[in-house]
N, C-alpha and C positions, 0 to 999 in steps of 0.2 A: 322672748328675747333669750333668756338662760339656754333652753333648749339649742336654741341657734349657735351660741359661745361654745356648749359644750359639744356640739356634732363638731364645729369646725378645730377644735383644740386637737393638739398634735400629743397633749400627755396624755397619762394611764387612767386616772382615776380623779374623780369629783364627789366631795361627800359634801352636802350639804344638810342642815338643821335650820330651822327656825326657832329662837328661843323666847317664845309666846310672854314670859315675865318681863322682858325688857325688850320686847320685839326687836333681838339683835338678828340679822342672818349671819351663821357661820356657816364660811367658806373654807374646806380642806384641800388644796390641790394637790396632787400628787404628779407629778410631771414625767420623773423615770425613778427606777429603781434599778436599773442596768449594774450601775455600780455598788449598789447597795441599798441600805434603808434608806430613805427620803429625808433630808433634812434641812430645815429651814424655819423662819421666824414665825409668828402670831403677830398681825398688826391689828389694831383698834381704830377705826376711823369712820366719820359720819361721811356717808355718799349719796349723792342725788338719789341713785336708784341701786337696785341689789345687781341688776345686770353691772354696772360701773364696778362694784365691788367685787363680783364676780371676774372680771374682765383683769383687775389689778392684780388678781391672786393668782389668775392663769400667766401673766406676764412675770410676774415676779417668781413663781415655782421653775419656768425656764429659765429665766436666769441662775437662779440656785443650781439646774443642772448644771450650768455649765460653769457655774464657780467653784462646785466642789471638783471638776472634771481639771480643770485649770490650775486647781493648788494640788491638783494630785492626791485627792481624800477618796476614801471607797465609800461613797456615800453617793445617794442620786438627791434630786433635786425635788424639792417640797415647798409650799408656801400655807397659810393662814390668815385670813381677814375675816374680823368681827366687825360688821357692820351696823354701829348703832346708830338710834335715829338720832341721841343727843347727850351729853355728858352724863356720866352715871355716878350716883353718890357711890359711898364707900363701900355698903351693904350692899346694894344692888351688882357692883362691879364684883366684890368678893364671890358671889353666888353665881353669876356668868360665868367666871372662869372656873367654879368649880364643874360646872356642868358642862361648860369646854374641855377642862381635863379628863371628863366620863369620855366625850366622844373622843379624844385622841387617843384614853387608852381601851377604844374599843376596835380600834385599828391594829393592835397588836404589835405593834412596832415597826409597824410599815411605813407610817411618818413618826418622826422625832421632832420636837418644835423648840423655842428659843426665841426671846425676846426681840423685838421689833419697834417700829414705829408705835408710839403710845404705851407700852407695853415695857415693863420693869421687871427685877429681878422677885419684886414683890409678888407680882402675878403670879411668876415662875416658882414661887414657891406654892401658892395654890395651887395649879395644876399639879405640882408634888406632891399633893397629900390625895390625890386623885388616881394618880398613874406617874409609872417610872421611866415615861419616855417625853423629859422635857431636861432639856440644857439652860445652863447660868442660873440655877437657884441660887440662892446664896449660900458662902461658904459654911455659914454655922447649919445651912440644910444640907452641905452636902457637896453642894454647888461650885461654877467656879467664879460667881460673881458677876458682875455686872463685864459684856464685854466690851462695852465701848471703848475701853481705853486701848487694847489690844486692836480694835480696828482702825484706830487713827495711830496707833506704831505702824499698823503694816503700810495704811497709805502714806505717811510719812516717808518710809523706803520707798514705795513707787513712785513718789512725788520727786526723790533726789534722782530716782534712775532717769528718770523724764526729763527732769533737767539736764542731766549727761548727757543724754541724748539729742537736746535741742539745743545745748549752749556748749559742749564739748565739756563741762566739769559737774559735777555735783554740788558744788560748794553754795550753798543759799546765801553767802554774805552778799550785800546789796541787792539781791534779786525780790523782786517786788511780788508778792504772793497775796491774791486776795482771798480767805475763806467765808464763803456766802453759806449762812446759815452754824449757829452756833447752838449747837444742841450738845448731847452728851458725847457724839464723836467730833463733832467741827469744832467745839471749843478745847477739846482736848489736842487737835491737829493744828489748831494754831498757836497754843503752847509749845509744841515743838517747832512751830516753824520760825516763832518767834525767838527762840532759844537758839536756834542755828545760826542766827545773824542777819534773817531774813529782814525786809520795808515790809513790816503786815498791814494790810487791811483788811478788816472785817464787816458784815452787813450782814442785820437780822434784820425778820418783821418786828420783834420786841426791841424797843427801839432802848429799852432801858438796858436790856442785857447785851445789846452792843456796845453802847456807853462804857457799861460796866467794865467789860472784855477790853475796852480800847483803853481804857485807864490802866487796868492792870499789865496789860502787855506793852505798849506805848506803843498802839496802833494807830489807824486812821481808819473814821468810820465811812463807811458810802452807805448812802440811803439804799433803801431795797431796789426801788425803781431805777438807780443808775449801776446796780452792781454787773449785770450781763455786759454794759457798756464801757464800765472802767478800766482805763490802760493801766496793766499789770502784765510782768514775766509770764506769771502762772494764775488762771483762774480755778479756784476748788469749789466745784457744788458739792454740798454738805446739807442739803435738805430734799426736797420733794423730787421726784424726778418728772419727766419729761420737758427739763426746761431748756433742753439745746434742740432748736428745731429750725422750720425753714425761715422763720419772722426773726430769731433770735441770733442766729450764727453770724449774719454780716455784719450784728453790731458789737462781736466781741474784738477786744483789741489784747491781746493775748497772744501766747508763742505756745504756750502748752494750758491741757483742761485736765487736772488731775486732782478729781476728788472724791467722797468717799459716798454722794447719795446713788442710791438705787434705780436701775431704769433710766440715766440721762438723757438719751437719746428717744426723743418721741415717737420715731421710726429709725430703722436701718439706714435709709438715705441719708439721714444725717450725720453718719460717720463718713461718706463720701463728700460730702457739703465739707465738713471739718478740713478733711486731706484736700481738698480744692482751695480752699482757703489758707493752706499752708499752718496748719494747727494740730498741733500733735497730741492726739488724744489719747489719755491710759483708759483702756477698756474699764467700767466699772465693776463687771462681775470677777476682773481680776485682782485690779487695787485695793478694794475693799473686801478681802477673805482673811484680814486678820482677825477677827471675830470667830468665823468658825475655826479657824487653824486652833484659836485659843480654846474654844468649848467642846466642838468635837474631837479635835486633838486631845486635848487636855485631860475629858472628863470619860470620851469614850474608849480611844487608843492609849491613854495610859500617858500620855507625853508627857516628859520631866518641860519645866521651864526652860531647861536649855534648847531643847529640842523645836519648843515653839519661837523660841527667841531666833533660831536657825531658818525655821519655815517663811518667819515674818520677812528676814531680810532678804528670802530666795524671791519673794513676790518682785521686788526689783528685778533681780536676774530672770525671773521669767517675762515681764514686761520688756527688758531689753532683748529679749529674744523673739517676741514677738511683733518688736519695730524693726529688726533687720527681715522676719520672713517679710511683714506689711512691704517695707520698700524691694526684696527681691521680685517679690511678687507680682507688685504693681497693686495691691489694693489696699484698702482702711485698713487700719489697726485693729478695728472692730471685726473685721472680714477675716482676718490674721487669729487673732483670739478665739473667733470662733472655730474656726478650721483647728486649731490646736485641740482646744477643748472635744471637739465631736471627736477626733480622731480619738484622744481617749475613751470617750465615752464607746465609742466602735470595738 
């Protein structure tokens, strides 16, 4: 199964290591270095099979190539997955990231990593003890810290641009926005949406987290099983990917989909389904690039805070360009975004 995945992939390199002490599969997937060294986060998850983990890493790496290109960054795309069999205690986790740091270092800078799902600034500090090819270490360790706030800010700019395209004005006063998933990025996005005057709805598999956020932000809680079909102006998926699919899209009751989750579409055809349903989709690899601009721009390109803020605002401009291209060319917004990104890679 692993061999078949590798043979069929259009990327450049797959690096695999089995960490026997923790029985963890490490997969580093380098999709493209055409624009520069591959950049992308490290995800830690439990998967049903190693093949599922590798497929996830491959899909995410390809999306990172598009993200870097769409954001006009001089880097390629990569991603890593650490497929653990079960949650690790603190000691085993630290040792796993030390050995993983050695693996990243062995690639000589071809791949530069950062945090992703279930990994943190603390984990990046551990990796940074073994290799310099890591972003988002703590500020005390010379890094730029948690990229979550920056990702949320970029998504907020993209969300407002999407609202402007769909409704004629970027004002959120009176607009209803459902933030699905209140993790590191989703909760910060919810805060900005609430501050802008929107009627906020929140949903999370952790009922306590959703209730606490709703009380603090004066939001309405939506049960996880009801989120996809809740009536709202903007649906913002901010948790796992693949939730927009042939079964779920007919249930949507929104005008705009604009969230921070990676790989929101289960398959490319889902972009056409959204278009046919009259739903404006903000391609995830465009709207959620704020963390990359913060980390890779600030740490590796030396951008000052003002430049990063300008690039965050430019995410909205890029989306408006994509929406115009999609309408002119008669294609989905996802296809228009891919064409823009691939042209920059070429």
